[in-house]
C-alpha positions as CSV (number, residue, x, y, z in Angstrom):
1,M,2.5,-0.5,-55.3
2,V,5.4,-1.6,-53.0
3,T,4.9,-4.0,-50.2
4,L,7.5,-5.5,-47.9
5,E,6.9,-9.0,-46.5
6,G,8.9,-10.0,-43.4
7,V,10.5,-13.3,-42.5
8,D,7.7,-13.6,-39.9
9,G,5.0,-13.2,-42.6
10,S,4.1,-9.7,-41.6
11,Q,3.3,-7.2,-44.4
12,F,4.1,-3.5,-44.7
13,A,2.3,-1.5,-47.4
14,L,5.0,1.1,-48.2
15,S,3.2,2.5,-51.2
16,A,-0.4,1.7,-52.3
17,I,-3.0,3.2,-54.6
18,G,-5.5,5.4,-52.6
19,S,-4.1,4.7,-49.2
20,T,-1.2,5.5,-46.9
21,G,0.0,3.3,-44.0
22,N,2.1,4.2,-41.0
23,I,5.3,3.7,-43.1
24,W,5.8,5.9,-46.1
25,L,8.2,5.2,-49.0
26,N,9.7,8.5,-49.9
27,K,11.2,9.6,-53.2
28,G,14.7,8.4,-53.9
29,A,14.4,4.6,-53.9
30,K,17.2,2.8,-55.7
31,G,18.0,-0.7,-57.0
32,L,14.5,-1.5,-58.3
33,D,15.4,-1.5,-62.0
34,M,18.0,-3.3,-64.1
35,P,20.7,-5.0,-62.1
36,V,24.5,-4.6,-62.6
37,F,26.0,-7.3,-64.8
38,D,29.3,-9.0,-64.4
39,V,30.7,-9.5,-67.9
40,Q,33.9,-11.5,-68.3
41,V,36.0,-10.9,-71.5
42,D,39.3,-12.0,-72.9
43,R,41.7,-9.3,-74.0
44,F,44.4,-10.1,-76.5
45,P,47.9,-8.5,-76.2
46,R,48.2,-7.5,-79.9
47,L,44.6,-7.2,-81.1
48,A,42.2,-4.4,-80.6
49,G,39.1,-5.0,-78.5
50,S,38.1,-8.1,-76.6
51,V,36.0,-11.3,-76.8
52,P,33.1,-11.7,-74.3
53,R,33.1,-15.0,-72.4
54,S,30.3,-14.9,-69.9
55,A,27.7,-12.6,-68.4
56,R,25.8,-12.9,-65.2
57,G,23.5,-10.6,-63.1
58,A,25.3,-9.5,-60.0
59,D,23.7,-9.3,-56.5
60,R,21.8,-6.1,-56.2
61,E,21.4,-3.7,-53.3
62,I,18.0,-2.0,-52.8
63,F,17.7,1.4,-51.0
64,L,14.4,2.5,-49.6
65,P,14.0,5.9,-47.9
66,L,11.3,5.4,-45.3
67,T,9.3,7.5,-42.9
68,I,7.6,5.9,-39.9
69,W,5.0,7.9,-38.2
70,G,2.5,7.7,-35.3
71,E,0.1,9.9,-33.4
72,S,2.4,9.4,-30.4
73,R,6.0,8.4,-30.0
74,P,5.1,5.0,-28.5
75,E,3.0,4.3,-31.5
76,A,5.9,5.1,-33.9
77,V,8.3,3.1,-31.8
78,A,5.9,0.1,-31.9
79,T,5.8,0.2,-35.7
80,K,9.6,0.5,-35.9
81,R,10.0,-2.5,-33.6
82,R,7.5,-4.5,-35.7
83,L,9.6,-3.7,-38.8
84,M,12.8,-4.7,-37.1
85,R,11.4,-8.1,-36.1
86,A,10.4,-8.7,-39.7
87,L,13.9,-8.3,-41.1
88,P,16.7,-10.0,-39.2
89,P,18.8,-12.2,-41.5
90,T,19.4,-14.7,-38.7
91,R,15.8,-15.9,-39.3
92,M,15.8,-16.1,-43.1
93,W,16.8,-19.7,-43.5
94,Q,13.3,-21.1,-43.7
95,R,11.7,-18.0,-45.2
96,M,13.3,-14.9,-46.7
97,A,11.8,-11.4,-46.7
98,K,10.3,-10.3,-50.0
99,L,9.8,-7.0,-51.7
100,V,6.6,-7.1,-53.8
101,V,6.1,-4.4,-56.5
102,A,3.5,-3.6,-59.2
103,E,3.4,-0.8,-61.7
104,V,0.1,0.9,-62.7
105,S,-1.1,0.2,-66.2
106,A,-2.5,2.8,-68.7
107,S,-6.0,1.8,-67.6
108,G,-5.2,2.7,-63.9
109,A,-5.2,-0.9,-62.7
110,L,-2.2,-2.6,-61.2
111,E,-0.2,-4.9,-63.4
112,A,0.8,-8.4,-62.3
113,H,2.8,-8.4,-59.1
114,R,6.6,-9.1,-59.1
115,E,8.7,-10.1,-56.1
116,I,12.3,-10.3,-55.1
117,E,13.8,-12.1,-52.1
118,V,15.8,-9.8,-49.8
119,Y,17.5,-9.7,-46.5
120,Y,18.4,-6.8,-44.2
121,G,21.7,-5.0,-45.0
122,G,21.4,-2.0,-42.7
123,G,19.9,1.5,-42.4
124,L,17.5,1.1,-39.5
125,E,19.2,4.0,-37.7
126,G,18.0,7.5,-38.3
127,D,16.5,10.8,-37.2
128,E,13.2,11.5,-35.5
129,G,11.0,14.5,-34.7
130,T,7.5,15.9,-34.4
131,E,5.6,17.8,-37.1
132,N,1.9,18.7,-37.3
133,G,1.1,16.7,-34.3
134,L,2.7,13.5,-35.7
135,N,5.8,11.8,-34.4
136,W,8.1,10.6,-37.2
137,M,11.3,8.6,-37.7
138,K,13.3,8.5,-41.0
139,F,15.4,5.7,-42.2
140,G,17.4,4.7,-45.3
141,L,16.6,0.9,-45.3
142,V,19.2,-1.1,-47.2
143,L,18.2,-4.6,-48.5
144,Q,20.5,-7.1,-50.1
145,T,19.4,-9.8,-52.6
146,I,20.8,-13.3,-53.4
147,D,19.0,-13.4,-56.8
148,P,19.2,-10.2,-58.8
149,Y,15.9,-10.8,-60.7
150,F,12.3,-10.0,-59.8
151,R,10.1,-13.0,-60.4
152,A,6.4,-13.6,-60.9
153,Q,4.5,-14.6,-57.8
154,S,3.3,-17.9,-59.1
155,D,4.4,-20.6,-61.5
156,I,3.0,-21.0,-65.0
157,R,2.1,-24.5,-65.9
158,V,1.7,-25.5,-69.6
159,P,0.4,-29.1,-70.4
160,F,1.3,-31.0,-73.5
161,A,-2.4,-31.3,-74.4
162,S,-4.8,-30.6,-77.2
163,Y,-8.4,-29.8,-76.4
164,G,-9.9,-30.0,-79.8
165,L,-12.8,-27.9,-81.0
166,T,-15.0,-26.2,-78.4
167,R,-18.7,-25.5,-78.6
168,D,-21.3,-23.5,-76.6
169,F,-22.8,-25.0,-73.5
170,F,-26.6,-24.5,-74.0
171,P,-26.4,-20.8,-74.8
172,P,-29.8,-19.0,-74.6
173,E,-31.1,-18.2,-78.1
174,G,-29.9,-14.9,-79.3
175,E,-27.5,-14.2,-76.4
176,S,-24.3,-15.4,-74.8
177,F,-24.4,-17.8,-71.9
178,V,-23.5,-16.4,-68.4
179,S,-19.8,-16.0,-68.1
180,K,-17.5,-15.5,-65.0
181,D,-18.1,-11.8,-65.0
182,G,-21.8,-12.2,-65.7
183,L,-21.6,-9.8,-68.6
184,S,-20.0,-11.2,-71.7
185,G,-18.7,-14.4,-73.3
186,G,-19.9,-17.7,-72.2
187,F,-19.0,-21.2,-71.0
188,K,-17.6,-23.6,-73.6
189,L,-17.4,-27.4,-73.8
190,S,-14.5,-29.3,-75.2
191,P,-13.5,-32.9,-75.5
192,S,-11.2,-34.4,-72.9
193,P,-7.6,-33.2,-73.5
194,T,-5.4,-35.6,-75.5
195,F,-1.6,-35.7,-75.3
196,T,0.3,-33.8,-77.9
197,P,4.1,-34.0,-78.3
198,A,4.6,-30.4,-79.4
199,I,3.5,-27.1,-77.8
200,T,4.4,-23.4,-77.8
201,V,5.5,-22.0,-74.4
202,N,5.5,-18.3,-74.0
203,N,8.0,-16.8,-71.5
204,A,6.7,-13.4,-70.7
205,G,9.7,-12.5,-68.6
206,D,12.9,-10.7,-69.6
207,E,15.4,-13.5,-68.9
208,P,15.7,-17.2,-69.8
209,V,14.2,-19.6,-67.2
210,Y,14.9,-23.3,-66.6
211,P,11.7,-25.4,-66.6
212,T,10.5,-28.2,-64.4
213,W,9.0,-31.2,-66.1
214,T,6.3,-33.5,-64.7
215,F,5.6,-36.9,-66.4
216,V,2.7,-39.2,-65.6
217,G,3.0,-42.8,-66.8
218,P,2.8,-45.0,-68.5
219,T,6.0,-44.0,-70.4
220,A,9.4,-45.4,-71.1
221,G,12.7,-44.0,-72.3
222,P,14.7,-43.1,-74.2
223,F,13.3,-39.9,-75.6
224,N,14.4,-36.3,-76.1
225,L,13.2,-33.0,-74.8
226,V,13.7,-30.4,-77.5
227,R,13.4,-26.6,-77.5
228,G,13.5,-25.2,-81.0
229,A,15.7,-22.4,-82.1
230,T,14.7,-18.9,-80.9
231,A,15.7,-15.4,-81.6
232,Y,18.4,-15.7,-78.9
233,S,19.8,-19.3,-79.3
234,D,20.0,-22.4,-81.4
235,E,18.0,-25.6,-81.0
236,E,18.7,-27.4,-77.7
237,I,18.1,-31.1,-76.8
238,L,18.0,-32.8,-73.4
239,S,18.2,-36.6,-73.8
240,V,16.4,-38.8,-71.3
241,R,18.1,-42.2,-71.4
242,S,15.9,-44.3,-69.1
243,L,12.7,-43.2,-67.5
244,T,10.1,-46.0,-67.1
245,L,6.8,-45.2,-65.3
246,A,3.9,-47.5,-64.9
247,A,0.3,-46.2,-65.2
248,G,-0.4,-43.7,-62.5
249,Q,3.3,-43.2,-61.5
250,S,4.8,-39.8,-61.9
251,A,8.2,-38.2,-62.1
252,T,9.5,-34.6,-61.7
253,L,12.6,-33.3,-63.4
254,V,14.0,-30.0,-62.1
255,T,16.5,-28.5,-64.6
256,E,17.4,-25.2,-62.8
257,P,21.2,-25.0,-62.2
258,G,22.1,-25.9,-58.6
259,R,18.8,-27.7,-58.1
260,V,18.9,-30.3,-60.8
261,E,17.0,-33.4,-59.6
262,L,14.9,-36.2,-61.0
263,T,12.4,-37.8,-58.5
264,T,9.6,-40.3,-58.9
265,S,6.3,-40.7,-57.0
266,A,8.0,-43.7,-55.2
267,G,10.6,-41.2,-53.8
268,A,13.5,-42.5,-55.9
269,S,16.1,-40.0,-57.1
270,A,18.5,-40.9,-60.0
271,V,19.4,-37.9,-62.1
272,W,22.6,-39.0,-63.8
273,S,21.7,-42.6,-64.4
274,S,18.4,-41.6,-66.1
275,L,19.9,-38.8,-68.3
276,A,22.4,-38.8,-71.0
277,V,26.1,-38.3,-70.3
278,N,26.8,-34.5,-69.9
279,P,23.1,-33.6,-70.3
280,R,22.3,-30.2,-71.8
281,F,19.8,-28.5,-69.5
282,W,18.2,-25.8,-71.7
283,A,16.2,-22.7,-70.7
284,L,13.0,-21.1,-72.1
285,D,14.1,-17.9,-73.8
286,P,11.9,-14.7,-73.5
287,G,9.0,-14.9,-75.9
288,P,7.6,-17.9,-77.7
289,N,9.4,-21.3,-77.5
290,E,8.6,-24.3,-79.6
291,V,9.0,-27.3,-77.2
292,S,8.5,-30.9,-78.2
293,I,9.1,-34.5,-76.9
294,V,10.7,-36.6,-79.6
295,D,11.2,-40.4,-80.0
296,L,8.6,-41.5,-77.5
297,S,7.9,-45.2,-77.7
298,T,5.0,-45.0,-75.2
299,E,2.5,-42.2,-75.1
300,P,2.3,-40.9,-71.5
301,A,-1.0,-40.1,-69.7
302,S,0.2,-36.5,-69.3
303,V,3.3,-34.3,-69.4
304,S,3.5,-30.6,-68.3
305,I,6.2,-28.0,-68.1
306,T,6.3,-25.4,-65.2
307,F,8.3,-22.2,-64.9
308,R,8.3,-18.8,-63.2
309,P,9.1,-15.8,-65.3
310,K,11.8,-13.5,-64.1
311,Y,12.3,-9.8,-64.8
312,L,15.2,-7.3,-64.9
313,G,13.3,-4.8,-62.7
314,M,9.9,-3.6,-61.6
């Protein structure tokens, strides 16, 4: 499944199970898999080999061979114009275009959708003709990206909470209670969640992602946000030097590079004064991550961690 969403909110189903639209995605699409990486190395004048210093995913280019068709030429032209209005990069400052993709699983159902933000790079000039009573136009649409990774369509939120033991909610004798699908399982009751300082967070993506923290008071610093050692990196600690919240007040800490910010429900922003000198903003590695809040002097009403997995390709 491949869908193009325009800067104006319009959607174009380029490839979908069991249906065809008036724009076809032909064979030969490129740029939908693993991006090119820019790896920096140091080479020594008298020693063999080199030492890697850094690696980053480079901007990717996506090529989509498209055919627009219509029962008449005016119909095909109208579709082409609608596509053109959806892609101009001069209108992407508030909302970028997106390419949304999903592979088909072994069961035949679509997997979770992945999306990547794009802008028009060229290619809406091509050939046209008539065949079998249909008017067609062929283009090689080129899309550029600012982020080389596909991302999940929604955030994952994991609370620092324990729900205790669950029990059945009045199940009929000898059979399961009605579930959401009406067929199996059943509703469960559990105690109200209680705060727990340590949780396991699973990053289902292919790349590390920087989380956003949400705290609800009462709480007071200092304390440490710790991610245990993983298969890819050692233990990491982010120290919060001073974060005092009264009951009902909240604070949000964004740790993604380039967007680092600490705000409170009162609207105050004070990143560097609240965090330790030269704070280490750590990421959630792919797979399970043991995350904990250490040295809390006051137990908060709630804490949660939010992130959006990112993938190397479709």
